[in-house]
Phi, psi and omega in degrees: 000139177293153180280147174294163182263101178264145177234136180281123177241148177272140172284115184272332183199144176242127182244117177282103186280313172219185178298334183232025177214142177216157177250142176246122181255128185253142176267122180255119177300152184300329181291341181253005185303320180293320181292331182258018169296146183214169179247153175302132180101349182277176183224171174246144169261121181256147178253109189257129178286137179207116174047049176078007176230202181220148178240124170274129179223140181263128176229130184290149177280125175265352171284171185236125186292336185286345179262005179057042179278156173290153179303131176223123172251150181237127188241135175248135185292134179247133177305126181065013180282120187291319184275319184295323180291321178297314181294328181279342184251323198264298191298143175227167179306134181097343178286162175248141175230140180280134187220146172266163177298156181302146180208173178121150182245012178278065190227131174297140177289327177216152181267357179270165184089174179275150181232134173248115186243133176242124176235128177243117178060230180289353176296350174291345187301303177292332183293320179297318181298318179294315181300311183293326177295320181294312181298326185279319189240349179264185184233356187264189179263159178227132172244123175251121176254112193237110182256139179215167181296308179205178187296327182290343181263008182281110177282141177063031182301310182294322182293319179292327179290321178292322179293320181294324179288326180283336184229062187299329182272352186240336184238131173234127182248122173248114183271134177238119180249117182304322184295336182256314188257353186081176179295129180297129180269160177311307185297325180288318177296322179297317177297319175297323187276344192307319181293343179247028185295342178270000188276167171279131186251134175236132187228132177210136180163193175299152184311305183302321180295318178292320177302315178296319181295317176300314180296322176300318179292324174296324179291343178262009177065029175287129182297147177304327182293342179259003179250118183242129184234136175249112179247128174245137174236159175292123181280149177290154178292163182300133184092347177263111184256001175073208188253013185295136178226132181293129180295150173293341184279351184296140184222159166297141187214152167270123184251126173254133184234130171253116187213123174056037175084000179246154179251138179229145175231133182206172179255140174252132172285154174306124180082354177283135177289151180303324183289316181299322179294319178295313183293327176295329181268006176083015178274121184271073180280148179296142176193165176210284193285331181069006180235019174075029184245339193250347178071009179297333185260017180305134173208162178259139177274112182268329177218150174089185182229141174226164174233137177272127175289323181207143183215107172242009189241328185260137174270175183299323180296318179294320176297321181294329179282355176102004182285145173218174179247114184301330182288346186238350184274134172239145183288137172239013168225162186287347177222127180229137175233129178234154179228130173274143180302150179288000000 
């Protein structure tokens, strides 16, 4: 598999958000401005040094592209987290970190209409970018349900308070503190979300919180097409490939790709991932982590059959709808056609 394209960026500023969370602001040279354009809800993949090797990690952008702000990621310390502890302890202004260009599909198709946002802990990071973008360029209302362990762990507390004061008729922020109210149950989240059950929903946070939020929306009969979930898992370090094994059913295939309004036709070798075949042929398909964890390379299989070597990003519903991960999909039929989202 080809290596991802990392670029060294200088840390312009470090912001201590809470006792266990900090933001890193990156300086992007003018020559790279186009490459580092991004959409609300997207993330950066950072390359973290660890014990003589490197750890790739995805961190959502908390900055908002519509304000022409510098790139900002926000990291919360995780107990025994190899990358998060390094990022919360080591980098300072002036240091350089290797970064991939922004990626991700946790992005609103339109900023108009009402939005129902769920943020759990540092999962508020991409949600904040979406929230600010909607308030700035959209026309609808926004409800943010924001869960944290306790008051001291609330990231962006002052910023959210200021936004709610500036947009009293459009933004409502509901804080949920586990230390006071307990872990939010499905029924409780459903009751809070009920007034916005017609809205577009975006969910990011710890796994159990996201599962509860999704279940709450399903109980309100919110269609799957309106429920967007961002799941991050720890990626293996460089040289760690996990348990993926190429199926004996993998075959050479003719691959057709629909991407950004253009059509491409190319050949896949047996066992070669669709993304590797595209990159070998010069097709610039979206991608980031390359290990099936970030969903940047999501596409739908319109014809043919593929098998996923590894999948940490798609749920069963998405698989049933025909979604796959180009970085992990190998062809198991002689002809495959995929389409990337617009």
